[in-house]
C-alpha positions as CSV (number, residue, x, y, z in Angstrom):
1,M,105.7,72.5,92.4
2,K,102.3,74.6,92.7
3,S,100.2,74.4,95.7
4,L,96.8,73.5,95.6
5,I,95.8,77.4,96.2
6,E,97.9,78.3,93.1
7,K,96.3,75.5,91.1
8,L,93.0,76.8,91.8
9,F,93.9,80.4,91.2
10,E,95.5,79.7,87.7
11,A,92.7,77.6,86.7
12,K,90.3,80.2,87.4
13,T,92.1,83.3,86.1
14,G,94.7,81.7,83.5
15,K,97.5,83.1,85.6
16,L,99.3,83.2,88.9
17,P,100.0,86.2,90.9
18,K,103.6,87.1,92.0
19,A,104.5,87.9,95.5
20,S,107.4,90.5,96.0
21,R,110.5,89.5,97.6
22,R,109.4,91.5,100.7
23,E,106.0,89.8,100.8
24,Q,107.7,86.5,100.7
25,E,110.0,87.4,103.5
26,V,107.1,88.4,105.5
27,A,105.2,85.2,104.7
28,G,108.2,83.1,105.6
29,L,108.4,85.0,108.9
30,I,104.6,84.6,109.6
31,A,104.9,80.9,108.8
32,A,107.8,80.6,111.1
33,G,105.4,81.9,114.1
34,N,106.3,85.5,114.3
35,T,104.5,88.4,115.4
36,N,104.0,91.5,113.4
37,Q,106.1,93.4,115.7
38,Q,108.8,90.7,115.7
39,I,108.7,90.8,111.7
40,G,108.7,94.5,111.7
41,D,111.9,94.2,114.2
42,I,113.5,91.5,112.0
43,L,113.2,93.4,108.5
44,G,113.6,96.9,110.0
45,I,110.0,98.0,109.0
46,S,107.1,99.1,110.8
47,I,104.2,97.2,111.8
48,K,101.9,99.0,109.6
49,T,104.2,98.0,106.6
50,V,104.1,94.3,107.6
51,E,100.2,94.5,108.0
52,K,100.1,95.9,104.6
53,H,102.3,93.0,102.9
54,R,100.1,90.7,104.7
55,E,97.0,92.3,103.5
56,S,98.4,92.3,99.8
57,L,99.3,88.6,100.1
58,H,95.6,87.9,101.1
59,R,94.3,89.8,98.2
60,K,96.7,88.5,95.6
61,F,96.4,84.9,96.6
62,H,92.8,85.0,97.9
63,F,94.0,83.4,101.3
64,R,90.9,83.3,103.8
65,N,93.1,83.2,106.6
66,T,96.7,83.2,108.2
67,A,96.6,79.3,108.0
68,D,96.3,79.5,104.3
69,L,99.1,81.9,104.2
70,C,101.4,79.7,106.3
71,R,100.5,76.5,104.1
72,W,101.6,78.4,100.9
73,A,104.9,79.9,102.5
74,L,105.7,76.6,103.8
75,A,105.0,74.6,100.4
76,K,107.2,77.4,98.8
77,G,110.1,76.9,101.4
78,L,109.8,80.3,102.7
79,A,110.1,79.6,106.4
80,H,113.9,79.4,106.9
81,N,115.2,77.3,109.8
82,E,116.7,80.4,111.6
83,W,113.3,81.9,111.7
84,L,111.9,78.8,113.6
């Protein structure tokens, strides 16, 4: 099922952007309420790398804020129970 953000983006551009596996992991961890430091520790990456993945998601999907990113991640089922 497509989120409202995806439907609007697809209507505007004719295609949907794709998030990488790592971007999806980062999005799920953000939606679960983790800080950049915690996400970096969980995934074994630097805070800067976490920030780059977050920026990439905002750019690809035109998220206005973290709430948009979280809504998308939750709609996609990316926030796993063990991260909540």
